[in-house]
C-alpha positions as CSV (number, residue, x, y, z in Angstrom):
1,X,23.4,32.9,-44.6
2,X,26.5,32.3,-46.6
3,X,29.5,33.5,-44.5
4,X,32.2,32.6,-47.0
5,X,32.0,35.8,-49.1
6,X,32.3,37.8,-45.9
7,X,35.3,35.9,-44.7
8,X,37.0,35.8,-48.1
9,X,35.6,38.8,-50.1
10,X,36.1,38.4,-53.9
11,X,37.7,41.1,-55.9
12,X,36.1,42.7,-58.9
13,X,38.6,40.8,-61.1
14,X,37.4,37.5,-59.5
15,X,33.8,38.4,-60.2
16,X,34.6,39.4,-63.8
17,X,36.6,36.1,-64.4
18,X,33.7,34.1,-63.0
19,X,31.2,35.9,-65.2
20,X,33.5,35.3,-68.3
21,X,33.7,31.6,-67.5
22,X,29.9,31.3,-67.1
23,X,29.3,33.1,-70.4
24,X,31.8,30.8,-72.1
25,X,29.9,27.8,-70.7
26,X,26.7,29.2,-72.1
27,X,28.2,29.8,-75.5
28,X,29.9,26.4,-75.7
29,X,26.6,24.7,-74.9
30,X,24.8,26.8,-77.6
31,X,27.6,25.9,-80.1
32,X,27.4,22.2,-79.3
33,X,23.7,22.2,-80.3
34,X,24.1,23.9,-83.6
35,X,24.0,20.8,-85.7
36,X,21.2,19.0,-83.9
37,X,20.5,17.5,-80.5
38,X,23.4,16.1,-78.5
39,X,22.9,12.4,-78.1
40,X,22.3,11.1,-74.6
41,X,25.7,10.4,-72.9
42,X,27.5,12.8,-75.2
43,X,29.0,16.1,-74.4
44,X,29.6,18.5,-77.3
45,X,30.9,22.0,-77.3
46,X,31.8,24.6,-79.9
47,X,33.0,28.0,-78.9
48,X,35.2,31.0,-79.5
49,X,38.0,31.0,-77.0
50,X,39.6,34.2,-78.1
51,X,39.9,36.5,-81.1
52,X,41.7,33.9,-83.2
53,X,40.9,30.5,-81.6
54,X,37.8,28.3,-81.9
55,X,37.3,24.9,-80.1
56,X,35.2,21.9,-81.1
57,X,35.1,19.3,-78.2
58,X,33.2,16.0,-78.0
59,X,33.1,13.3,-75.4
60,X,31.1,10.1,-75.4
61,X,31.3,6.5,-74.2
62,X,31.9,3.7,-76.7
63,X,32.0,0.1,-75.7
64,X,32.6,1.1,-72.1
65,X,35.5,3.4,-72.9
66,X,35.5,7.2,-72.8
67,X,36.2,8.8,-76.2
68,X,37.3,12.4,-76.5
69,X,38.0,14.5,-79.6
70,X,39.1,18.1,-79.4
71,X,39.8,20.2,-82.5
72,X,41.3,23.7,-82.2
73,X,40.9,26.1,-85.2
74,X,43.3,29.0,-85.4
75,X,42.1,31.8,-87.7
76,X,44.9,33.6,-89.6
77,X,44.5,36.5,-92.0
78,X,44.7,34.3,-95.1
79,X,44.2,30.8,-93.7
80,X,42.6,28.6,-91.0
81,X,44.6,26.0,-89.3
82,X,43.3,23.1,-87.3
83,X,44.9,20.8,-84.8
84,X,43.2,17.7,-83.5
85,X,44.2,15.9,-80.4
86,X,47.8,17.0,-80.4
87,X,48.5,16.1,-84.0
88,X,50.2,18.4,-86.5
89,X,48.5,21.5,-87.8
90,X,46.6,21.1,-91.0
91,X,45.2,23.7,-93.4
92,X,41.5,23.5,-93.8
93,X,40.3,22.4,-97.2
94,X,38.1,24.7,-99.2
95,X,35.0,22.7,-98.2
96,X,36.1,22.6,-94.5
97,X,36.6,26.3,-94.5
98,X,33.1,26.9,-96.0
99,X,31.6,24.7,-93.2
100,X,33.6,26.4,-90.5
101,X,32.5,29.8,-91.8
102,X,28.9,28.6,-91.7
103,X,29.3,27.2,-88.2
104,X,30.8,30.5,-87.0
105,X,27.9,32.4,-88.5
106,X,25.3,30.1,-86.9
107,X,27.2,30.3,-83.6
108,X,27.2,34.1,-83.6
109,X,23.5,34.3,-84.5
110,X,22.4,31.8,-81.8
111,X,24.7,33.4,-79.1
112,X,23.4,36.9,-79.8
113,X,19.8,35.7,-79.8
114,X,20.4,34.0,-76.4
115,X,22.0,37.0,-74.9
116,X,19.1,39.2,-76.1
117,X,16.6,36.7,-74.6
118,X,18.6,36.8,-71.3
119,X,18.6,40.6,-71.3
120,X,14.9,40.8,-71.9
121,X,14.1,38.5,-69.0
122,X,16.5,40.2,-66.6
């Protein structure tokens, strides 16, 4: 029997925050697999952080060294900006914007399908 919840009861806010983190983990994993299998030893995530922010994150080992690339996309009314690994913001080219739009559509389709599957098995 787990006594910890009885000693330190969690609030509704804590449970909601934990659920939100778990859903974000599920979504980021789905997003990371949109463009094919993730190679062994790699970690890839793509997810919607909030209403205006999307994250693409990849980690892997190369020649014994850990490599990490994180790209944040900020969606504006008339533009999409990206910043990668602390560099300066850049506007997406037309081709990048088209690819980003397709990725967001695929992400939405796959996440909705997974949530529907989860609801059916619950």
